C-alpha positions in Angstrom: 49.9 -14.9 -14.9 52.4 -17.2 -16.6 51.4 -20.0 -18.9 52.3 -22.5 -16.2 50.2 -20.7 -13.6 47.2 -20.6 -16.0 47.6 -24.3 -16.7 47.6 -25.3 -13.1 44.7 -22.9 -12.4 42.7 -24.7 -15.0 43.4 -28.1 -13.5 42.6 -26.8 -10.0 39.2 -25.4 -11.2 38.3 -28.6 -13.0 39.2 -30.7 -9.9 37.3 -28.3 -7.6 34.2 -28.4 -9.8 34.3 -32.2 -10.0 34.7 -32.6 -6.2 32.0 -30.0 -5.5 29.6 -31.8 -7.8 30.2 -35.2 -6.3 30.0 -33.9 -2.7 26.6 -32.3 -3.5 25.4 -35.5 -5.1 26.5 -37.6 -2.1 24.9 -35.2 0.3 21.7 -35.4 -1.7 21.9 -39.2 -1.7 22.2 -39.2 2.1 18.7 -37.8 2.3 17.1 -40.3 0.0 15.8 -42.6 2.8 14.6 -39.9 5.0 10.9 -40.2 6.0 8.5 -38.2 3.9 7.3 -35.1 5.8 3.7 -35.2 7.0 2.8 -32.3 4.7 3.6 -34.6 1.8 1.5 -37.6 2.9 -0.4 -38.9 -0.1 2.1 -37.9 -2.8 3.3 -41.5 -2.9 1.7 -44.7 -1.6 4.2 -47.3 -0.2 4.8 -49.1 -3.5 5.2 -45.8 -5.4 7.6 -44.5 -2.8 9.8 -47.6 -3.1 9.8 -47.1 -6.9 10.8 -43.5 -6.4 13.8 -44.5 -4.2 14.9 -47.1 -6.7 14.6 -44.5 -9.5 16.7 -42.0 -7.6 19.4 -44.5 -6.8 19.6 -45.7 -10.4 20.0 -42.1 -11.5 22.6 -41.4 -8.8 24.8 -44.4 -9.8 24.5 -43.5 -13.5 25.2 -39.8 -12.9 28.4 -40.6 -10.9 29.6 -43.0 -13.6 28.9 -40.6 -16.5 30.5 -37.6 -14.7 33.6 -39.6 -13.9 33.9 -40.4 -17.6 33.5 -36.8 -18.6 36.0 -35.7 -16.0 38.7 -38.2 -17.2 38.0 -37.1 -20.7 38.5 -33.4 -20.1 41.5 -33.9 -17.9 43.1 -36.0 -20.5 42.6 -33.3 -23.1 44.4 -30.8 -20.9 47.1 -33.1 -19.5 48.1 -34.7 -22.8 47.8 -31.5 -25.0 44.7 -32.7 -26.8 43.7 -29.2 -27.8 47.1 -28.4 -29.2 47.0 -31.6 -31.3 43.5 -30.7 -32.6 44.7 -27.1 -33.3 47.6 -28.5 -35.5 45.2 -30.8 -37.2 42.7 -28.1 -38.4 45.5 -25.7 -39.3 46.8 -28.4 -41.6 43.5 -28.2 -43.4 43.0 -24.5 -43.7 44.6 -21.2 -42.7 41.4 -19.2 -42.7 40.7 -18.1 -39.1 37.0 -18.5 -39.3 37.2 -22.0 -40.8 39.8 -23.0 -38.3 37.5 -22.0 -35.4 34.5 -23.8 -37.0 36.5 -27.0 -37.6 38.1 -26.9 -34.2 34.8 -26.5 -32.2 32.8 -28.6 -34.7 35.1 -31.6 -34.2 35.1 -31.1 -30.4 31.3 -30.9 -30.2 30.7 -33.8 -32.5 33.3 -36.0 -30.8 31.9 -35.2 -27.4 28.3 -35.9 -28.5 29.4 -39.2 -30.1 31.1 -40.3 -26.9 28.0 -39.4 -25.0 25.6 -41.5 -27.1 26.1 -44.7 -25.2 25.3 -42.9 -21.9 22.2 -41.3 -23.5 21.1 -44.6 -24.8 21.4 -46.3 -21.4 19.6 -43.4 -19.7 16.7 -43.5 -22.2 16.3 -47.1 -23.0 17.4 -48.7 -19.7 16.7 -46.4 -16.8 13.8 -44.4 -18.2 12.4 -47.6 -19.8 12.6 -49.6 -16.6 10.6 -47.0 -14.6 7.9 -46.6 -17.2 8.9 -43.1 -18.5 10.4 -43.8 -21.9 8.3 -43.5 -25.1 11.2 -42.7 -27.4 11.9 -45.2 -30.2 15.5 -45.8 -31.5 14.5 -44.1 -34.7 13.3 -41.0 -32.9 16.4 -40.9 -30.7 18.8 -40.9 -33.6 16.7 -38.6 -35.7 16.8 -36.1 -32.8 20.6 -36.4 -32.7 20.9 -35.6 -36.4 18.5 -32.7 -36.1 20.5 -31.4 -33.1 23.7 -31.7 -35.0 22.2 -29.8 -37.9 20.9 -27.0 -35.7 24.1 -26.8 -33.8 26.0 -26.5 -37.0 23.7 -23.8 -38.5 23.1 -21.7 -35.3 26.2 -22.4 -33.3 28.4 -22.3 -36.3 26.9 -19.1 -37.6 27.3 -17.3 -34.3 30.9 -18.5 -33.9 31.7 -17.4 -37.4 30.3 -13.9 -36.6 32.3 -13.7 -33.4 35.6 -14.6 -35.1 34.8 -12.2 -37.9 34.0 -9.3 -35.5 37.2 -10.1 -33.6 39.3 -9.8 -36.8 37.6 -6.5 -37.8 37.1 -4.7 -34.5 39.9 -6.0 -32.3 39.5 -5.2 -28.6 36.1 -3.7 -29.2 34.7 -6.8 -30.9 32.7 -7.7 -27.7 30.3 -4.8 -28.3 29.4 -6.0 -31.7 29.1 -9.6 -30.5 26.9 -8.5 -27.6 24.6 -6.7 -30.0 24.3 -9.8 -32.2 23.7 -12.0 -29.1 21.1 -9.6 -27.8 19.2 -9.8 -31.1 19.5 -13.6 -31.2 18.3 -14.0 -27.6 15.3 -11.8 -28.1 14.5 -13.5 -31.4 14.7 -16.9 -29.9 12.5 -15.8 -27.0 9.9 -14.8 -29.4 10.1 -17.5 -32.1 11.6 -20.6 -30.5 8.3 -22.3 -30.2 7.4 -21.5 -33.8 10.7 -22.4 -35.4 12.7 -24.9 -33.3 10.0 -26.9 -31.5 8.2 -28.0 -34.6 11.4 -29.7 -35.8 11.0 -32.2 -32.9 7.4 -32.2 -31.8 3.9 -31.5 -33.1 2.1 -28.5 -31.7 -1.7 -28.2 -32.3 -4.1 -25.6 -31.0 -6.1 -26.7 -27.9 -9.5 -27.8 -29.3 -12.7 -26.1 -28.2 -14.2 -27.7 -25.0 -14.3 -27.4 -21.3 -10.5 -27.0 -20.8 -10.1 -24.2 -23.3 -13.2 -22.4 -21.9 -11.9 -22.6 -18.4 -8.4 -21.4 -19.4 -9.8 -18.5 -21.4 -12.2 -17.6 -18.5 -9.3 -17.5 -16.1 -7.3 -15.3 -18.6 -10.1 -12.8 -18.7 -10.4 -12.8 -14.9 -6.7 -12.2 -14.5 -6.5 -9.6 -17.2 -4.4 -11.7 -19.4 -5.5 -12.1 -23.0 -5.0 -15.7 -24.2 -5.1 -16.3 -28.0 -2.5 -19.0 -28.4 -3.0 -22.2 -26.4 -1.2 -25.2 -27.9 -0.9 -28.9 -27.1 2.5 -30.6 -27.7 2.9 -34.3 -28.1 5.3 -34.8 -25.3 4.2 -38.4 -25.0 6.2 -39.1 -28.1 9.3 -39.3 -25.9 8.2 -39.5 -22.3 5.3 -40.0 -19.9 6.5 -37.1 -17.8 4.2 -34.0 -17.8 4.9 -30.3 -18.2 3.6 -26.9 -19.3 5.4 -23.8 -20.2 4.9 -20.2 -21.3 6.9 -18.8 -24.2 7.2 -15.8 -26.4 6.9 -12.0 -25.9 4.1 -9.6 -26.7 1.8 -10.8 -29.4 4.0 -13.8 -29.9 3.3 -15.2 -26.4 1.8 -18.7 -26.2 0.9 -21.3 -23.6 2.0 -24.8 -24.4 0.6 -27.9 -22.6 2.0 -31.3 -22.8 -0.6 -33.9 -23.8 0.6 -35.9 -20.8 -0.3 -33.0 -18.5 -3.9 -33.0 -19.9 -4.1 -36.8 -19.2 -2.8 -36.6 -15.7 -4.5 -33.6 -14.2 -8.1 -32.4 -13.7 -9.3 -29.3 -15.5 -9.1 -27.1 -12.4 -5.6 -28.4 -11.7 -4.4 -27.6 -15.2 -5.9 -24.1 -14.9 -4.0 -23.7 -11.6 -0.7 -24.7 -13.3 -1.3 -22.3 -16.1 -2.2 -19.6 -13.6 1.3 -20.1 -12.1 2.8 -19.7 -15.6 0.8 -16.6 -16.3 1.9 -15.3 -12.9 5.5 -15.3 -14.3 4.4 -13.1 -17.1 2.3 -10.8 -15.0 5.2 -10.4 -12.5 7.5 -9.6 -15.5 9.8 -12.6 -14.6 10.2 -13.4 -18.3 11.5 -9.9 -19.1 13.7 -9.8 -16.0 15.2 -13.1 -16.9 15.9 -12.0 -20.5 17.4 -8.7 -19.3 19.7 -10.3 -16.7 20.7 -12.9 -19.3 21.7 -10.0 -21.6 23.7 -8.3 -18.8 25.5 -11.5 -18.0 26.4 -12.1 -21.6 27.8 -8.6 -22.0 29.8 -8.9 -18.8 31.3 -12.2 -20.0 32.1 -10.9 -23.4 33.8 -7.8 -21.9 36.0 -10.0 -19.7 36.8 -12.1 -22.7 38.0 -9.0 -24.6 40.4 -8.3 -21.8 42.1 -11.7 -21.9 41.7 -13.0 -25.4 44.9 -11.5 -26.7 47.0 -12.7 -23.8 49.7 -15.0 -25.2 49.9 -17.2 -22.1 46.3 -18.4 -22.7 47.4 -20.3 -25.8 50.8 -21.2 -24.4 49.1 -22.8 -21.4 47.6 -25.4 -23.7 50.8 -26.0 -25.6 49.8 -24.1 -28.7 52.7 -22.5 -30.5 51.1 -19.1 -31.4 48.1 -17.1 -30.1 44.7 -18.3 -31.4 41.3 -17.0 -30.8 39.6 -20.4 -30.5 42.2 -21.6 -28.0 41.7 -18.5 -25.9 38.0 -19.3 -25.9 38.7 -22.7 -24.4 41.0 -21.4 -21.7 38.7 -18.4 -20.9 35.7 -20.7 -20.5 37.4 -22.7 -17.8 38.8 -19.6 -16.0 35.4 -17.9 -16.1 33.6 -20.9 -14.6 34.0 -19.7 -10.9 32.4 -16.4 -11.9 29.7 -18.3 -13.8 29.1 -20.5 -10.7 28.6 -17.4 -8.5 26.3 -15.8 -11.0 24.4 -19.0 -11.4 23.8 -19.3 -7.7 22.4 -15.7 -7.7 20.1 -16.6 -10.6 18.9 -19.8 -9.0 17.9 -17.9 -5.9 16.1 -15.3 -8.0 14.4 -18.1 -9.9 13.2 -19.8 -6.7 11.9 -16.5 -5.4 10.0 -16.0 -8.7 8.4 -19.5 -8.3 7.0 -18.5 -5.0 5.6 -15.3 -6.5 4.0 -17.2 -9.4 2.5 -19.7 -6.9 1.1 -16.8 -4.9 -0.4 -15.3 -8.0 -2.3 -18.5 -8.7 -3.5 -18.5 -5.0 -4.6 -14.9 -5.2 -7.1 -16.0 -7.9 -8.5 -18.7 -5.7 -6.5 -21.6 -7.2 -4.1 -22.4 -4.3 -5.7 -25.7 -3.4 -5.9 -26.8 -7.0 -2.2 -25.9 -7.5 -1.3 -28.0 -4.4 -3.2 -30.9 -5.8 -1.7 -30.6 -9.2 1.9 -30.2 -7.9 1.4 -33.4 -5.8 0.2 -35.4 -8.8 3.0 -34.2 -11.0 5.6 -35.0 -8.3 4.1 -38.5 -8.0 3.9 -39.1 -11.7 7.5 -37.9 -12.3 8.9 -39.8 -9.2 10.4 -36.6 -7.9 12.7 -36.5 -4.9 10.7 -35.2 -1.9 13.6 -34.8 0.5 16.5 -33.1 -1.4 19.4 -31.9 0.7 19.4 -28.1 1.2 22.9 -27.7 -0.2 21.9 -29.5 -3.4 18.8 -27.3 -3.6 21.0 -24.2 -3.2 23.3 -25.1 -6.0 21.0 -26.8 -8.5 17.3 -26.1 -8.0 15.6 -23.5 -10.1 12.3 -24.3 -8.3 11.9 -24.6 -4.5 11.4 -28.2 -3.3 7.8 -29.4 -3.2 7.6 -29.2 0.6 8.5 -25.5 0.7 6.1 -24.7 -2.1 3.2 -26.5 -0.4 4.0 -24.8 3.0 4.0 -21.4 1.3 0.7 -22.1 -0.5 -1.0 -23.4 2.6 0.1 -20.3 4.6 -1.3 -18.1 1.8 -4.6 -20.0 1.8 -5.0 -19.7 5.6 -4.3 -15.9 5.4 
C-alpha cells in the first residue's frame, strides 16, 4: 500500500468506528422506554424506574458529546499532521530513539488526559452526583489523576522503553522478546495487582470474624475451594455502587468485597455472589482469559513486526523518515478492525463464562440467592434492564440481567 492509501484507510477506519459506535448507542437508546419484562418485576418500583431512565438518558447525551469531541480531536491530529508536528518537536529535544518515543507518547497521553478532565469532572460531580452515586471529593479526584500519571509513566514508560530497546537490538525478531516481557508482566500483574496497585488508591482490610466470614468459609469448604484471603475494600470512598471480584493466582488468590456490597446485600446473597466468582476460578476461566490474552498479544506483536519497518507507515502521517513510534500509531489504527473481531469473540466467551459461573452457584444451592442479589445490585446501580441485542453483542461482557435470571430459573426448576 502507498502512503496515500494508508492515510485514507486510517480515515475510513476512524469514521467507520465512530459511526458504528453511534449507531449502537442510538439502537440501545431506542429500547430505553420499553416495558420491563415480567421476569424483572420488582427490580425497580415506579419512582426508581423513572430515575433509571433519567440516568440512562443523561449518560447517553454525555457519551455522545464526549465521543464527538474525541473524534474531532483524533481526526484533527491526522488531517492537520499533528503527529508529524509532535515528532519534529521531540526530535528537537533529543536524538535518542528511546527518549524520543517516551516524550512522544508521554506528551500525547498527558495532553489527552488533560483534555478529558472537564468531561471526567462533569461525569463525576454532575451526573453521578445528581443520581446519588458520587462519593469522590475533588481532592481524591485530582490525587487519583496524579497517581495514575505516575503509574503510567513508570509502568507504561518502562514497557515502552523496553520495546524500543528490543527493536533496536533484535530487529525483526524484537516481537519475541517483547512478547516474553509482556507475558511476565501480565502474569505478575494477575498475581500482585491487588497487593501493589490497589493499595495506592483504596484501603483493603481483612474481612473481620463474624457471620459473613463464617458463611463464606463454610461455602469454600463445601465447594472444595480453600479461602484464606478475604478482603473488604473501601469502594464507598468514591461511589455507592457495589461490586466484588476475585484476583490472583495460586496461593496469591484473594476475594475482594466492596464495603457497599456488604451494606446492600444479605449474607446469603453475598455468599451467592462469591460463589459465582469462585465458579470462574473452578471452571478455570481466569487461566483461560490470561492464556488467550497472551496469545492475542503475541499475534498483535507478530503483525507489528511485519509492518513496523514499512516506510509508507511514517510517510502516511507526513513524517520525513521512518520512526518506530510513528509506526506504532499507524499500526494501532490499522489493527483496530482485527481487534474489533477478536474483541467480539472474547465478549461472547466472557458471556458464556458468566452463565457457567452462575450455574456453579446454583449447583451449590444458591441460585435463588444469586437471583435476589443480582436484582438488588441492578436496582442499586440503576442498570439498563432492556439493552438492545446489538449493543449487548458488541459491548457486554456479562449477559443482560433478564437472560441471567431466565437461565438461573431454568436451572433451579431442573
